[in-house]
N, C-alpha and C positions, 0 to 999 in steps of 0.2 A: 504492499499500499505506500509504504514513504517512496519506495523509487517511481510511482508510475506520479506519484505527488511532483517531485524534483522534474522528472522528464514535461508534465504539463507547464510547469512555471519555468523550464528552461526553453521551452519551444514556444510557450506567450510570450519571454521576452525578447526572445531573438526579432519577431516577427512584429512587436509593436515597437521596439526599437528605431529610432532615424537615422539610419544609416545613410538615404540619400543626401539629409540637410549635412552629413560631415564630409561627404565625398569631394563636392564644389562642383565648377562647372565642369563637362567633359569639352576640354579643347583638345581631345586628341588628334583630329583632322585639318587644325590647324582653324580655325572658328573665327579669329579673327584678323582682320585685314588693315593694309598698310594706313596712315594715314594721310587722307587727302582722296581715300579711295569712295566715298559716299557711303558707304551701308548702309541697312536699314535704320538705325539708330542715328546716322549724320546728319545734322540739319546744313545742309550747302543748296546754293542757288547755282549748282552745276544742271546740265541736262544727264535724264536718266542712262544714256552712253557714256557717260563722263566727260572729262575736259581733255579735251586734244593736246592743253598746256601740261598732262600730266607724263612726269618721269616716268621711261617704259623700265627703267630696271626696280622700280618700285614691286614690279608685278613679276619679272621675272627671274628663274630660279637662280642663285650664283654659278657663274664659268668657272672652271678649271683655271687654276693660272698657266698650264701648259704640261709638259710632257713629265718634268720633276716633282709636279705637285702631286706628292702620292698620301697619301694615311699610312697613322702607324700601323695598321692591320696589313694594307700593303706591304710594307718598307719588311716588317716582321715575317711576311712570307717570303719576300723575297732574299732574306737574308738566312732562313730556313733553307730557300733550295739550294741556295749556293755552299751553303755548309754540309747540304748533302751531296752536293758533285763534288766535293771534296774530299768527301768520305769514301764514293765510289772510285774515286783515283786512289787513295789511300789502301782501298782493296785490291785493287788491282796491280802497285805496287807490290803490295805485300804479295800477292801471290804468284809473282812473276821471282820473288825473293825467295821463297821456299820451294817453288821448282828449280831453281838454281842451286838452292843446297840442298834438293832431293836429291838430285843428278848426280852434284859434286859427292856426296854421301852415300850412294847409294840406296836411298833410304825411303822407300816405296810410297809408303804411309805418308809422309812428309811431300812426296810430291803430288800425292791425290789431293793431300788438305791444300796447296798450291794449286792446283788446277780446279778446284771448288771454290776456292775465295776468288780466284779471276773471272773464275765464268762469273759470278752473281754478282761481281762490282762491274763487268762489261754489261750484263743486263739492266741492272739496274743504272748506270750512265745511258745508255741506249734508251730507256726508258723517259730519264728525265730529261734526254736532250729532246726528245719528241715533245714532249709537255711542257716545254718551258711556257714562263709566264714573263718570263721579261724580252723582248725584240732584240737586245743585241748579243743574247744566249743563242739565236738560232743559227748564227753562225758558227758557232761549235765546231771542233775538228770532229771526225767519224771516232776516233781513238782518245783516251784522255792525252796528256800535253805530254806526258813522259815517252808515251808509246808511238805520237806522230814526231816526237823528235829523233827516233832512231831511224 
């Protein structure tokens, strides 16, 4: 009996509590107009279509400042991309070293590990190169820098 009374009181207080008054106006979609836009509450002597002398930048969305105007998220992703390319190049270099050491010491286990690492690095490098988010990275060589120099 006590549980049902508490439940009824909880539901009743939630229903009767004025949550809409605490929330405030919903301006999520940008209901506010710039100054001089002639909104519904504005008292102006302009015609209904607006004024010809209105500044067009008041209504136009801001444009980007150029190719170097990047957001923080874009910069973070570019940094992450470049680090992954360096990691892939490091895997290929480590694989090459392991292959050479395995051949020199007649160690088949090291030779196989080196081939696996090099294969993983080359596949990942080719994948990242094909999906490059940076326009200047489209001109990357097909093989990593260390391999292209040989």
